[in-house]
Each structure stands twice: as structure tokens, then as C-alpha cells.
N, C-alpha and C positions, 0 to 999 in steps of 0.2 A: 504494500500500500504506500501511497505517497501523499504528503501533506503540503499544501501551498498556503503561505501566509502573505497577505497583502497588507502593507502598512502605509497609511497616509501621513505625511509629515510636511507641513508648510506647503500644501497643495501639490506635493510631488508624491508619487506612489513608488514603493519599493517592494520587492518580492523576495521571499525566502522559500526554498524547497528542500524538504528532507523526508525521511521515512517516518519521523516523529514530529508531532505538532510543536512541542517545546523547542526542538532544534530549528524547525522552520521559522518560528518566531524569533529566535536568537539571530538567525541569518538575516531576516528582514530588518531587525534592529541594526545590525552591523551595516547593511546596505544603506540605511538611512543615517549613517554616521552617529548612531546612538548605541554604541557597544554596551552590552550588559556586563557588569563587573563580576568577577569570580570571588570577590571578597571585599571587605571594607565596611563602610557604614551606610546604612539605609536610613534616610529621613522620611518620616511619615506624618502627614497632617491632612486629615480628611474631613469632609462635611459630616455633620451628625448622622445623616441618612446612610453613610457608608461605613460607619464605625464597626458595626457588627460583622460585615463582610471582610473587614480588614484584619480581624483577629487571626484567622488561619494563614493569611498572607504574612503577617508579622511573625507568627510562630514558625512558618516555613523558612523565612530568612534567618531567624535566630538559630534554627536547627542546622542550617547550612554554615553557621559560624560567623554570620554577619553581626555587626553591632547595630542595634536598632535604637534610633533616637526619634523623638517626637515632640511636638508642642504640648504644653501642659494638659489640655483637655484630652487629646488623643492618647498621650502617655498614661494618664490616669485610667482611662477606659481599658487600654491594653494591659496595664499592670494588674488591674482587678481580675483579669481573665488569664493570668498566668504567663504573660509575655515579659521577658526580661527587657526593659526599656529604660532609656535615660531621657531626662527632660532637656529641651533646648528652648530658650526664650523666644517668643515671637519678636519680630523686628523692633516693635515699639517698646518691648519689655526689658531690653538690656542687651549686653554683649558679654561674651561672643554669641552671636545669633547665627542662624542658618546661613545668611549671606557671608558672614565672616568665615564660617567653616568651609563653604564652597570655594571662596577665594584662596583659602589655605590648603586646598586639596584634601580636606578631611571628610568629604561626603562623596560617595561614589554613585548613589542612586537616590532619586526623589520620587515619592509617591504623594501627590498633592491633588485631590479632587476638588473641583470648583464648588464654592459655597453659593454662587449665584448672586453675590453682592456687588458685582461689577468690577471694573479694573482698578478701582481705588484701593482695593485690599492688598495684602501682602502677596497674593498669588501672582500678580503680574510682575512684581519685583523679583520673586523667587524664580519664575520662568525665564526672565531676562538674564538674571545672573547664572542660571543653569546653562543657558546657551553660551554666555561669555566664558564660563569656566569649563565648558565641554562636559557637563554632568548630565546624564540621561534623566529626563523628567517624564514621569508617567502620570497621566491625568484621569484615567478611568480605572474602575475596579477590575473590569475584565482584562485589561492590559496588565494590571498588577498581578493578577492570578497567573496569567501567561508568563510574566517575567519571573516569578518565583519558580515555576516549573522549568523554564528555560535555564535559569541559573543552576538548578538541580541537575539538569541534563548536561550542562557544560562541565560540571564537576565529575560526571560519570564517564563522559567520552569527549574526545577532541572534536572541535568543529572542523568539518571538512567542506571544501568547495568543489562542486562539480559543474562543468560547463553544461548549459542547456542542451547543446548538440550531442553531448555524451549521454545525457539522461534520456533524450528523445532522438535517437539516431534516425536519419532519413532512410526510408526503405528504398 
């Protein structure tokens, strides 16, 4: 069987193909210049509606050896559900905050779902700094679920690249 993952990023589409969906997702991320990390720190800050779905994602990253950090509300929610997590202040709450950590290369992946409060929130600043610091930012729960599976797959086997013409030879 073969899995194809399409990834839209900045109105461009990228494709990853593999025998497993997690590896296809990892390849699509790589094609979109958003390589998934094999270790380091994952920052999580999600809208209230996404907190419950974030628990297994955060547990998955922790089980893979990632350090999990989150803003106070998300951290408290995750901690109450058994996730080892450290607090990071929101941008207005003090320093060092997430922007500082990104600039210093201390965050490798961001999971930040929109709250719907518009671009005046921290979200737009986080995403702008993520682009500037070349940190992969994930903004949906479905992509975060795929990312933890892809990171697990990357730890289990090497990412290989095959040319399309080799995968689909002309008859």
C-alpha cells in the first residue's frame, strides 16, 4: 500500500509519498521546508476547545523524549492529566518567553491552534518568529497528531527519498 500526503503551506502545495502515512507526512513537511525534529523541545499553546485532544499528543512527544513546554493554562491542563510539562510565560507575562526561546534555538516545534481572537494576539507574533527562526509551527490538531506519529516513525526508521519515476515506472 502507498500513502500520499499533500501539505498546503503559504498557498504552495507539497507532497510526500511513503508506505506509511506518518512517513509520508514527514516527507511532505520536509518538502515544505518544515522539517520535523527528532528531539528537543515542543511548545504547546492551544485554544480551550483543543485542550482535551492535545493530551495524547503531548504525552506522545514526552514519551519520545521531547521536553514539553506550554503557556500557563495549557500547562496546567496537561499537568493535571499526567503530562510532564514546564511553564513558559506568555509574551506579555515576562521573559524569557517563547519568542526568546525560539531566537535562542531552544524550541524545535510549535503547536499553536488559533483562538479566533484575531491577529492582535500572541499567535501572529509566534508564527512570524517561527518563520524567522526556521521553527516548524503546526496550527491544527490533526496536523499535530500526524506530527507526533511522524516523529515516532522517524525514530524507528530512516527517511528515504525515492524519485516518482522509480515508484511509478512507465510501462
